[in-house]
C-alpha positions, 0 to 999 in steps of 0.5 A, spaced: 035 626 120 038 620 122 041 619 129 048 617 131 045 610 133 042 609 126 049 611 123 053 606 127 048 600 126 048 602 118 056 602 119 056 595 123 051 592 118 055 594 112 062 591 115 058 585 117 056 584 109 063 586 107 066 581 111 061 575 109 062 577 102 070 576 103 069 570 106 064 567 101 069 570 095 075 566 099 071 560 100 069 559 093 076 561 090 079 555 086 084 550 089 091 553 090 097 552 085 101 548 089 095 543 090 095 543 082 102 541 081 102 536 087 096 532 083 099 533 077 106 530 079 102 524 082 099 523 076 105 523 072 109 519 077 103 513 076 103 514 068 111 513 068 111 507 073 105 504 068 110 506 062 116 503 065 112 496 067 109 496 060 116 496 057 119 491 062 113 486 061 112 487 053 118 491 050 120 498 048 116 498 042 110 494 044 103 496 043 102 496 051 108 501 051 106 505 046 099 506 049 102 508 056 106 513 052 100 516 050 097 516 057 103 519 060 103 524 054 096 526 056 098 527 063 103 531 061 099 536 056 094 536 062 099 539 067 102 543 062 095 547 060 094 547 068 101 549 070 105 551 064 110 546 067 110 538 067 114 533 071 119 528 069 119 523 075 125 520 072 129 526 073 125 528 079 124 535 076 119 540 073 120 543 066 118 549 064 119 548 057 114 544 053 119 539 051 117 532 053 117 529 046 125 530 047 129 524 050 130 526 057 133 520 060 
């Protein structure tokens, strides 16, 4: 039969194991949703700035502008898959509908 000291020691060991498991679980968790959104916002802002620059330098319907539009849409799609939202840098707003093909400007 186990003594009281053995039960206390077993209890402490189980508690320490549970705490360590919890710590490892939290440390291995994916990045927070807010971090994903901030990264998406930054990537979309850069892509929109590159598109604006291409339009200024080469024209609205230029090959360069079309390439930058494609890049911007790829960033929006990436953000949509991660967050079910996309950022409009011109309007400084998040959209919860997958409607970036429509003209928002």
